[in-house]
C-alpha positions in Angstrom: -0.3 0.1 0.2 0.9 3.7 -0.7 0.0 7.1 0.5 0.0 9.7 -1.9 0.2 13.5 -0.3 -0.7 16.0 -3.1 0.0 20.1 -2.6 -3.4 21.4 -4.2 -3.9 25.2 -4.8 -7.2 26.6 -5.1 -9.6 24.9 -3.1 -11.0 27.3 -0.6 -14.0 25.1 1.2 -15.7 21.6 1.8 -17.1 21.5 -1.5 -14.1 22.1 -3.5 -12.5 19.3 -1.1 -15.6 17.3 -1.9 -14.5 18.0 -5.8 -11.0 16.5 -5.9 -12.2 13.2 -3.6 -15.0 12.8 -6.2 -12.3 13.6 -9.1 -10.0 11.0 -7.6 -12.2 8.5 -6.5 -13.9 8.3 -10.4 -10.5 8.1 -11.7 -8.7 5.4 -9.7 -9.1 2.9 -7.4 -8.2 3.9 -4.0 -9.0 2.9 -0.4 -9.0 5.7 1.0 -9.0 9.6 -0.2 -9.6 13.0 2.2 -8.8 16.8 1.4 -8.2 20.0 3.4 -8.6 23.1 2.3 -7.4 24.7 5.4 -3.6 22.7 4.8 -3.8 23.0 0.9 -3.5 18.8 1.1 -5.5 15.4 -0.6 -4.0 12.5 1.1 -4.5 9.1 -0.7 -4.7 5.5 0.7 -3.8 3.1 -2.6 -2.8 -0.5 -3.2 -0.6 0.5 -5.8 1.4 3.4 -7.0 -0.4 6.3 -10.1 0.9 7.7 -12.4 1.6 11.4 -11.1 0.7 12.9 -14.5 -2.7 11.0 -14.6 -3.3 11.9 -11.0 -2.3 15.6 -11.9 -4.5 15.6 -14.8 -7.5 14.1 -13.3 -7.4 16.7 -10.2 -6.6 19.6 -12.6 -9.3 18.9 -14.7 -11.5 20.2 -11.7 -10.4 23.2 -12.1 -7.5 23.5 -8.6 -3.9 23.2 -9.2 -1.1 20.5 -8.3 1.6 21.9 -7.0 3.6 18.8 -5.8 3.3 14.8 -5.9 4.9 13.0 -2.9 4.4 9.1 -2.6 5.4 7.1 0.9 5.0 3.3 1.3 1.9 3.2 3.6 1.2 0.6 6.7 -1.9 0.3 8.1 -1.7 1.3 12.3 -3.8 -0.8 14.4 -4.4 -2.1 17.5 -2.2 -5.0 18.7 -3.9 -7.4 21.4 -1.8 -9.7 23.2 -2.7 -12.4 25.4 -0.9 -13.4 27.8 
């Protein structure tokens, strides 16, 4: 799994976040996507890396500007219970 973080310019409200999230969901098979207009970021969790150019194109077609893309490995963190 990978975590992809986009720096997105132009998001001003919750509806802008929804537009970006919907564009990502419609274009790619992702586990999770969330955006923050306050931080100017969109975070995506996916099983496989997504081509940067394809991702940028999908977001920019909604009217927002992608300033940067960072991909890193992602490990799901969960609560582990140990029995004695």
